[in-house]
C-alpha positions in Angstrom: 0.0 0.0 0.0 1.3 3.4 -1.0 0.4 6.6 0.9 0.4 9.3 -1.9 2.2 12.6 -1.3 4.6 11.6 1.4 6.2 8.3 0.1 4.9 6.1 2.9 4.6 2.4 2.0 3.1 -0.7 3.7 0.9 -1.1 6.7 3.6 0.1 9.2 5.2 3.5 9.7 8.8 3.5 8.4 10.5 6.6 7.0 13.9 8.2 6.5 14.6 11.7 7.7 17.5 14.1 8.2 18.1 14.8 11.9 19.1 18.0 13.7 19.5 18.9 17.3 16.6 20.4 19.3 18.6 23.7 19.6 17.8 24.4 16.0 14.1 25.2 16.8 14.6 26.7 20.3 13.2 23.7 22.2 15.6 23.2 25.1 13.1 21.1 27.1 13.8 18.3 24.7 17.2 17.7 26.3 15.6 16.5 29.5 13.7 13.6 27.9 13.7 11.1 25.0 11.0 12.7 22.8 11.5 13.9 19.2 9.7 16.4 16.9 8.4 15.0 13.6 6.8 16.6 10.5 2.9 16.9 10.2 2.9 14.3 7.4 4.0 11.6 9.9 1.0 12.3 12.1 -1.4 11.8 9.1 0.2 8.5 8.3 0.2 7.3 11.9 -3.5 8.2 12.3 -4.4 6.2 9.2 -2.6 3.1 10.6 -4.4 3.3 13.9 -1.1 3.1 15.9 -1.5 2.4 19.6 -0.8 5.2 22.0 1.6 6.2 23.4 3.4 6.3 20.1 6.9 4.8 20.3 9.6 4.7 17.6 12.7 2.9 16.8 15.6 5.0 15.5 18.4 3.5 13.4 21.6 5.0 12.1 22.3 3.1 8.9 25.9 4.2 8.8 26.8 2.7 12.2 23.8 0.4 12.7 23.2 2.0 16.1 19.6 1.6 17.4 17.7 3.4 20.0 14.0 4.1 21.0 12.1 7.3 21.6 8.7 8.9 21.9 7.2 11.9 20.1 6.4 15.3 21.5 5.1 17.3 18.5 4.5 17.2 14.8 5.8 20.7 13.8 9.1 19.9 12.0 9.7 20.8 8.4 9.0 18.0 5.9 11.8 15.5 5.6 13.4 16.6 8.9 13.2 15.6 12.6 14.7 17.1 15.7 16.3 15.0 18.4 17.8 15.7 21.8 21.5 16.2 21.5 22.4 13.4 23.9 20.4 11.0 21.7 22.4 12.0 18.6 25.6 11.4 20.6 24.4 7.8 21.5 23.6 7.1 17.8 26.8 8.8 16.5 24.8 11.2 14.4 25.9 14.5 13.1 23.8 17.5 11.9 22.0 16.6 8.7 22.7 12.8 8.9 20.2 10.3 7.7 18.2 8.4 10.3 15.5 5.8 9.8 12.3 6.0 11.9 10.0 3.1 12.5 7.0 2.7 14.8 7.6 0.1 17.6 5.6 -1.7 20.3 7.5 -2.2 23.6 6.8 -4.2 26.7 6.4 -2.5 30.0 9.6 -2.6 32.0 9.9 -4.4 35.3 13.7 -3.9 36.0 16.4 -1.5 35.0 20.0 -1.3 36.1 21.7 2.1 35.9 25.4 3.1 36.1 26.4 6.7 36.7 29.5 8.0 34.9 30.8 9.8 38.0 30.5 9.6 41.8 29.1 13.1 41.9 25.6 11.7 41.1 25.7 9.7 44.4 26.6 12.9 46.3 23.2 14.4 45.6 21.1 14.6 48.7 18.3 12.4 47.2 19.3 10.9 43.9 16.3 8.5 43.9 13.9 11.4 43.9 15.9 13.3 41.2 15.9 10.2 39.0 12.2 9.5 39.4 11.4 13.1 38.4 13.7 12.9 35.3 12.4 9.6 34.1 8.9 11.0 33.9 10.0 12.8 30.7 11.1 9.5 29.2 8.9 7.1 27.3 11.3 4.1 27.0 14.8 2.9 27.8 17.2 0.9 25.7 20.1 -1.2 26.9 23.4 0.4 25.9 22.0 4.0 25.8 23.3 6.8 27.9 20.7 9.2 29.3 21.3 12.7 30.7 20.0 13.9 34.1 20.1 17.7 34.7 20.2 18.9 38.3 21.5 22.1 39.9 23.0 23.5 36.7 24.9 20.3 36.2 24.5 17.4 33.8 24.9 13.8 34.9 25.2 11.0 32.4 23.9 7.5 33.3 24.3 4.3 31.3 21.5 1.9 30.8 23.2 -1.4 31.7 20.3 -3.8 31.7 16.6 -3.8 31.1 13.9 -6.4 31.7 11.9 -8.2 30.2 13.6 -7.1 26.9 16.5 -5.0 25.6 14.0 -2.1 25.1 11.2 -1.4 27.5 8.4 1.2 28.0 8.4 3.0 31.3 5.1 4.9 30.9 2.7 4.2 33.8 4.6 1.2 35.1 6.3 0.3 38.4 9.9 -0.5 37.6 12.6 -1.8 39.9 15.7 0.3 39.7 19.2 -0.9 40.6 22.5 1.0 40.6 26.0 -0.3 39.5 29.1 1.4 40.9 30.1 4.6 39.0 32.6 4.3 36.2 35.2 6.3 38.2 34.7 4.4 41.4 37.8 2.7 42.9 38.0 0.2 45.6 39.5 1.6 48.8 43.0 0.3 49.5 43.5 -1.7 52.6 45.6 0.0 55.3 49.1 -1.4 55.9 48.4 -2.0 59.5 45.8 -4.7 58.6 48.5 -6.7 56.8 50.8 -6.8 59.7 48.2 -8.0 62.2 48.6 -11.6 61.1 52.2 -11.5 62.0 51.8 -9.9 65.4 51.3 -13.1 67.4 54.5 -14.6 66.0 56.5 -11.5 66.9 55.2 -11.6 70.4 56.4 -15.2 70.9 59.9 -14.4 69.7 60.4 -11.6 72.2 62.0 -12.7 75.6 59.6 -13.1 78.5 61.6 -10.8 80.8 64.3 -8.3 80.2 67.6 -8.8 82.2 67.8 -6.6 85.2 70.8 -4.4 86.1 73.1 -5.8 88.7 75.9 -3.4 90.0 79.5 -4.4 90.6 79.3 -7.6 88.6 82.2 -6.8 86.3 85.8 -8.0 86.3 88.3 -6.2 88.5 91.3 -4.6 86.8 94.6 -3.4 88.3 96.0 0.0 87.8 99.1 -1.4 86.1 96.9 -3.1 83.5 97.5 -6.7 84.7 94.7 -9.1 85.3 93.5 -9.2 88.9 93.4 -12.7 90.4 91.7 -12.6 93.9 93.0 -16.0 94.8 96.6 -14.7 94.7 97.5 -12.0 97.3 99.6 -9.1 96.0 103.0 -8.7 97.6 104.7 -5.3 98.1 107.4 -4.6 95.5 109.9 -3.8 98.3 109.8 -7.4 99.5 112.4 -9.6 97.9 111.3 -12.4 95.6 112.6 -15.0 97.9 110.2 -13.7 100.6 107.1 -13.8 98.4 106.7 -17.5 98.9 106.3 -17.0 102.6 103.3 -15.8 104.6 100.6 -14.0 102.6 99.4 -11.7 105.4 102.2 -9.2 104.8 104.2 -9.9 108.0 107.9 -11.1 108.4 108.4 -13.9 110.9 112.1 -13.5 111.9 113.5 -10.7 114.1 116.8 -10.7 112.4 115.3 -9.7 109.1 113.3 -6.9 110.7 116.2 -5.4 112.5 118.4 -5.6 109.4 115.8 -3.7 107.4 115.4 -1.1 110.1 119.1 -0.5 110.0 119.0 0.1 106.3 116.5 2.9 106.8 113.7 1.3 104.8 110.0 1.3 105.9 108.4 -2.1 105.7 104.6 -2.2 105.9 103.1 -5.2 107.7 106.4 -6.3 109.3 106.3 -8.1 112.7 108.2 -6.0 115.3 107.1 -7.7 118.4 110.5 -9.2 119.1 112.4 -5.9 118.7 109.9 -3.8 120.6 110.1 -3.8 124.4 107.5 -5.6 126.4 104.7 -3.5 127.9 103.8 -0.4 125.8 105.0 0.5 122.4 105.3 3.9 120.8 103.7 4.4 117.4 104.1 7.8 115.9 104.8 9.4 119.3 101.9 7.7 121.1 101.8 4.9 123.6 99.6 2.0 122.8 98.9 -1.2 124.7 100.2 -4.4 123.4 97.6 -6.1 121.3 97.2 -9.9 121.2 98.5 -11.6 118.2 96.0 -12.2 115.5 95.4 -15.4 113.8 96.5 -15.6 110.3 93.7 -15.4 107.8 93.7 -17.5 104.6 93.0 -14.5 102.4 95.0 -11.3 101.9 93.6 -8.1 103.3 95.2 -4.9 102.2 96.4 -2.3 104.8 95.7 -4.4 107.8 99.2 -4.3 109.4 100.3 -2.3 112.4 102.0 1.1 112.2 105.6 1.6 113.6 107.9 4.5 114.0 111.5 4.4 112.8 114.1 4.2 115.6 117.7 5.1 115.6 
C-alpha cells in the first residue's frame, strides 16, 4: 500500500529523515527527555494506521547500525526533517543533517532496569532517587546500551542503561519498575591500610620476644689493676719492696724472723706489715709518738687483706 504525497509504504510506519539537534528550533526542554519532533505528514500517516498510544519509535543510524528508541512530542518539524535531543544524537553517533531511519515500535512495559552513573558526583546528591524519578517522567522508553542525561542544579549527569527487563528495550510509561545501581565508572575500591596486613604476623612476633628483660646488677664486672695486669683474687699481691725469695712465705704481709726486721730497720727502709714484736720492748709500744697497749697476736687469715698491718715508727 502506498500513501500518496509523502512516500509512505506498507501497513507500518517507516520513513527516512534528516536529523538535527533540538537547539535548531529553540526547544531546550527536549534535552531533559527522549521525545523527538516530527513533521505533520508523519501524524497523518500514523493516524491512518491506527497506531496504539503512546506512540513509540525505533531510530536507526544506517551508517553505524546504532539503534535506540524514543517517543514523540510534537509534529511541527519541516518535511523531511526531525529534531532529536543532542544526547540521543551522541548515542547514535549522528551529526547534523545525517540520515536516520524512523519506524514505529511496540515495547513491553519494563519491570527492572540497572543504571550506572559515569561519576561519583551523582551519588553525592542529597536524594538521587527522587531526582531520578522526576527525570524519568520525561522518558517514554529505555534501551540497553544507551546513555541518558539527568540535569540537576545546573549540572549534567550521564547515566548508562546497563540492563533492562523483560527485553532490551522497555516502555516506562505508567509502570512500576525496579531500579538498581551499579558502581560509578570512576569508582575505585578503597585500599586496605598497611596495619591490617601486619596484624597476622603480630602473634609470631610476640612469641619471639623474651619473657623478661635482664635486670641491672651493679658491681658484677671483672676487676682490673692500675698497672693493667689481670687481677686474680686467689693470689694476694705482695709489696714490691719485699724480695722475691720472701714472696713464697706468709701471705698476710708480716715477716716472721726478728733478724730480718732489725736488718731492714738499720738500712733505713720502711716495711709495711712487718712483725716487730720481738724488737719492741715488752709492755707499751710507741707508734708515731703515742703509747699503745700491746695487742694480742691475730690469727692468720687465709686470704689477703690490704692495709691491715700495724704502724711503727722508725728508731735510731
